[in-house]
C-alpha positions as CSV (number, residue, x, y, z in Angstrom):
1,M,11.9,25.9,-4.9
2,P,10.8,24.8,-1.4
3,M,8.4,21.9,-1.2
4,S,5.0,22.7,0.3
5,T,4.2,21.0,3.6
6,L,0.9,19.9,2.1
7,T,2.5,18.1,-0.8
8,A,2.2,14.3,-0.6
9,P,5.6,12.5,-0.5
10,T,6.6,10.9,-3.7
11,P,7.0,7.1,-4.0
12,K,10.8,7.6,-4.0
13,Q,10.6,9.6,-0.7
14,Q,8.3,7.0,0.8
15,A,10.7,4.2,-0.2
16,R,13.5,6.0,1.5
17,E,11.5,6.3,4.7
18,L,10.6,2.6,4.5
19,I,14.3,1.7,4.1
20,D,15.4,4.0,6.9
21,A,12.8,2.3,9.2
22,L,14.3,-1.1,8.6
23,P,16.7,-2.6,11.0
24,D,20.4,-2.5,9.9
25,D,20.4,-6.3,9.5
26,A,17.3,-6.4,7.2
27,T,17.6,-8.7,4.3
28,W,16.8,-8.0,0.6
29,T,13.8,-10.4,1.0
30,E,12.4,-8.3,3.9
31,L,12.9,-5.1,2.0
32,A,11.2,-6.5,-1.1
33,Y,8.3,-7.8,1.0
34,R,7.8,-4.5,2.7
35,L,7.9,-2.6,-0.6
36,E,5.4,-5.0,-2.1
37,V,3.0,-4.7,0.9
38,R,3.3,-0.9,0.6
39,A,2.5,-1.0,-3.1
40,D,-0.5,-3.3,-2.5
41,I,-1.8,-0.9,0.1
42,E,-1.4,2.1,-2.2
43,E,-3.2,0.2,-5.0
44,G,-6.0,-0.6,-2.7
45,L,-6.4,3.0,-1.5
46,A,-6.4,4.1,-5.2
47,D,-9.2,1.6,-5.9
48,V,-11.2,2.9,-3.0
49,K,-10.7,6.5,-4.1
50,A,-11.9,5.5,-7.7
51,G,-14.9,3.7,-6.3
52,R,-13.8,0.2,-7.3
53,L,-15.3,-1.5,-4.3
54,V,-17.1,-4.8,-3.8
55,S,-19.3,-5.4,-0.8
56,T,-18.8,-8.3,1.6
57,A,-22.2,-9.7,0.5
58,E,-21.1,-9.6,-3.1
59,L,-17.9,-11.4,-2.3
60,R,-19.8,-14.1,-0.3
61,R,-22.2,-14.6,-3.2
62,E,-19.3,-14.8,-5.8
63,F,-17.5,-17.5,-3.8
64,N,-20.6,-19.3,-2.6
65,L,-20.0,-18.5,1.1
66,P,-22.7,-18.3,3.7
67,E,-24.1,-14.9,4.5
C-alpha cells in the first residue's frame, strides 16, 4: 500500500535521514549526539502541543532571577 504524502515520517525514517545527512567520517559520538538532540526537540514539541508550557516570568520567579 503506498504511503500518503501527508503522513509524517516515522522515527526510523527520520533517523535514516539524519544518518544520511552526516558526513562519511562522522563518529559514533556525533551520531549519538545528533539523535539525542533530535529526540529532545521532538519531546519539546510534544510538550508544546500538549500545553505543558512555562512562561519566562514563571521560570524567573522559580529560579529567583530578575524580571
